[in-house]
LOVEX-51207 format. One line per field, with one value per residue (C-alpha): x, y, z. Coordinates in steps of 0.5 Angstrom, whole numbers, plus 2048, in hexadecimal, padded with zeros to 3 digits. Example, Ala and Ser with C-alpha at 12.3 -4.5 7.8 and 13.67 -1.06 7.14 Angstrom:
xx = [819|81B]
yy = [7F7|7FE]
zz = [810|80E]
This chain:
xx = [769|770|776|77B|77A|77E|780|77F|783|787|787|78B|789|786|78B|791|78D|78D|795|795|791|795|79B|798|799|795|798|793|797|79B|79B|794|791|78E|78F|78D|78D|791|78D|78F|78A|789|786|77F|77E|77A|77D|779|77D|77B|77D|77B|77C|780|784|77E|779|77E|77F|777|778|77E|77A|774|779|77D|782|780|782|789|787|780|77F|783|783|785|785|787|788|78C|792|790|793|78F|78A|785|782|788|788|78A|787|78C|78C|78D|787|783|786|784|77D|77C|77E|779|773|772|773|772|772|770|76C|769|76E|774|777|774|779|777|770|775|779|774|770|777|779|775|772|76B|76A|76E|769|76A|769|768|768|765|75E|75F|75F|758|75B|75A|75C|759|754|758|75E|764|763|769|76C|771|76C|771|771|76A|769|762|764|76A|766|761|767|76A|764|763|76B|76A|764|768|76D|769|766|76D|76F|769|76E|770|769|769|771|76F|768|76C|771|76C|768|76E|770|769|76A|770|76D|767|76C|76F|768|767|76D|76A|764|768|76C|765|762|768|769|763|763|76A|76D|773|776|778|77D|779|772|776|774|76E|76A|76D|76E|766|765|769|763|769|767|76B|76C|771|76E|76C|76F|776|775|772|778|77D|77A|779|780|77E|780|77D|77B|77E|777|776|77D|77C|776|779|77F|77A|777|77E|780|779|779|772|775|778|77C|77E|77D|783|784|78C|78B|789|78D|78E|78E|787|788|78E|78B|786|78A|78F|789|787|78D|78E|788|789|784|785|787|784|787|783|784|780|785|787|78D|793|792|78B|785|77E|77C|782|782|77C|77D|782|77E|779|77E|782|77A|779|780|77F|778|77A]
yy = [84A|84D|84B|84B|846|841|83C|834|82F|82D|826|821|823|81C|818|81D|81C|815|815|81A|816|810|814|814|81C|81E|826|82A|830|830|835|836|832|837|838|832|833|82D|827|822|81E|817|811|811|819|81D|821|826|827|82E|831|838|83B|841|843|848|842|83E|843|844|83C|83D|843|83E|838|83C|838|832|834|831|82B|829|82D|82C|832|833|839|838|83F|843|848|84F|851|84C|84E|849|849|846|841|839|834|82E|827|828|82C|826|822|826|826|820|81E|825|825|82C|830|838|83B|842|841|846|843|845|83E|839|835|832|830|82D|829|827|823|81E|81E|818|81B|81B|81C|823|829|82F|836|83C|842|846|841|842|849|849|84E|84E|853|859|85A|85B|85A|855|852|856|84F|852|850|850|858|857|856|853|84E|84C|84B|846|842|842|840|83A|839|837|833|82F|82E|82C|827|824|825|825|824|82C|82E|834|836|837|83B|83F|841|843|847|84B|84B|84E|854|856|856|85A|85F|860|861|867|86A|869|86D|872|874|874|879|87D|87C|879|87B|87E|87B|875|872|86B|867|861|85F|85B|860|862|85F|863|869|869|866|86D|871|873|874|870|875|871|86F|868|867|869|864|85E|85F|85F|858|855|857|85A|861|867|86C|873|877|872|873|87B|87A|876|87B|881|87F|880|887|889|887|884|87E|87E|878|872|86B|868|860|85F|858|85A|860|862|868|86B|869|86D|873|874|873|878|87D|87C|87D|883|886|884|87F|87A|873|86D|867|860|859|853|84E|84F|855|851|851|852|84E|850|854|858|859|85C|860|863|864|868|86C|86E|870|874|877|879|87C|880]
zz = [7C7|7C8|7C3|7C8|7CE|7D2|7CD|7CC|7CE|7C7|7C3|7C6|7CE|7D0|7CD|7D0|7D7|7D6|7D7|7DB|7E0|7DF|7E1|7E8|7E9|7F0|7EE|7EB|7EB|7E5|7E0|7DD|7E2|7E7|7EE|7F3|7FB|7FE|801|807|809|80C|80A|80A|80B|807|800|7FD|7F6|7F3|7EC|7EB|7E4|7E6|7ED|7EE|7F0|7F3|7F8|7F9|7FA|7FF|802|804|806|80B|80E|80B|804|803|808|807|801|7FB|7F7|7EF|7EC|7E5|7E2|7E7|7E4|7E5|7DF|7DA|7D6|7D8|7D1|7CE|7D3|7D0|7D5|7D5|7D7|7DF|7DF|7DC|7E2|7E7|7E5|7E4|7EC|7ED|7F2|7F1|7EB|7EB|7E4|7E2|7DC|7D8|7D2|7D6|7D8|7D3|7D3|7DA|7D7|7D1|7D6|7DB|7D5|7D4|7DC|7DE|7E4|7E5|7EC|7EB|7ED|7E9|7EA|7E5|7E8|7E2|7E2|7EA|7E9|7E4|7E0|7D9|7D3|7D2|7CC|7C5|7CA|7CD|7D4|7D8|7DB|7E0|7E6|7EB|7EB|7ED|7F4|7F5|7F0|7F4|7FA|7F6|7F4|7FB|7FE|7F9|7FA|802|800|7FC|800|806|802|800|807|80C|812|810|80E|814|812|80B|80D|812|80D|808|80D|80E|807|806|80B|808|801|804|807|800|7FD|802|7FF|7F9|7FC|7FF|7F8|7F4|7FA|7F8|7F0|7EE|7E6|7E5|7DF|7DE|7D8|7D8|7D3|7D4|7D8|7DD|7E4|7E0|7E6|7EC|7E8|7E7|7EE|7F0|7EC|7E7|7DF|7DA|7D4|7D0|7C9|7C9|7C3|7C6|7CC|7C8|7C2|7C8|7CC|7C5|7C3|7BC|7B9|7BC|7B7|7B6|7B8|7BE|7C1|7C0|7C4|7CA|7CA|7C9|7D0|7D3|7CE|7D0|7D8|7D8|7DC|7E3|7E2|7DD|7E0|7DC|7DC|7DC|7DA|7D2|7CF|7C8|7C3|7C5|7CC|7CD|7C9|7CE|7D4|7D1|7D0|7D7|7DA|7D6|7D9|7E0|7DF|7E5|7E3|7E7|7E5|7E5|7E4|7E2|7E7|7EE|7EE|7F2|7F9|7F9|7FB|7F8|7FE|7FF|7F7|7F6|7FC|7F8|7F2|7F6|7FA|7F3|7F0|7F6|7F6|7EE|7EF|7F5]
């Protein structure tokens, strides 16, 4: 299991939650609380409260809810800052409160956001439906290696999760089941179109070398038929926040100095001397840099974000 992960809620959170609840606050948009779609419902109407660990999965829920997001479906995304490093996130009592009221929780899993499970254990919410994207994906760690938990870069996995979100929303709100089903079908078609783009890239560029700073976009790069030449010791050390040895750093830099790769996929949300060194080497050798993130960039939804990533890869390879 990787060392850097979304952090669990701190000691004393439950006591603080009781104080906060007693204040009667109905606003979940305070600093650190994540984003919440506003909800206005009449007496007796159905409200489906959904909590997602990151705005990536929150937006997938929003795609399935469609026009019902912000009215029938209330969505709280815990991590939303496009400039934040999700691995260092500290969960808080407002997150705990949202989870205690949720009918559906969508987490990434794979050790990425364990704080969700930690808080659910004390949320006293026996009726919640929990969807774990890694579990739904069926992906496992390769022999002798670590699981790449960044499954939102894998379109077949996202389709599977979307299908289960649709089923969960329809179960919680049967009156709008047809709407959820139609939205999920439309979303699935757009995912299929992006898979076709990946196939086109693979047809033209299969086997070409690429480099990464972390495994964040690796599922997409692999679907495009590209060969990750980054020393595993380098990308694993960057993800875990440990030092990279001089010998391994030189191997990574030589990928650019020797023109062994066509692009560098650079995680903009984590940086340090080693990642800056390979970024400098890429630029010095006119190797294209494709910036990637773990949460939604400002002004993007999931589909437009992934379309931009694919377009950047095509441009870099072209």
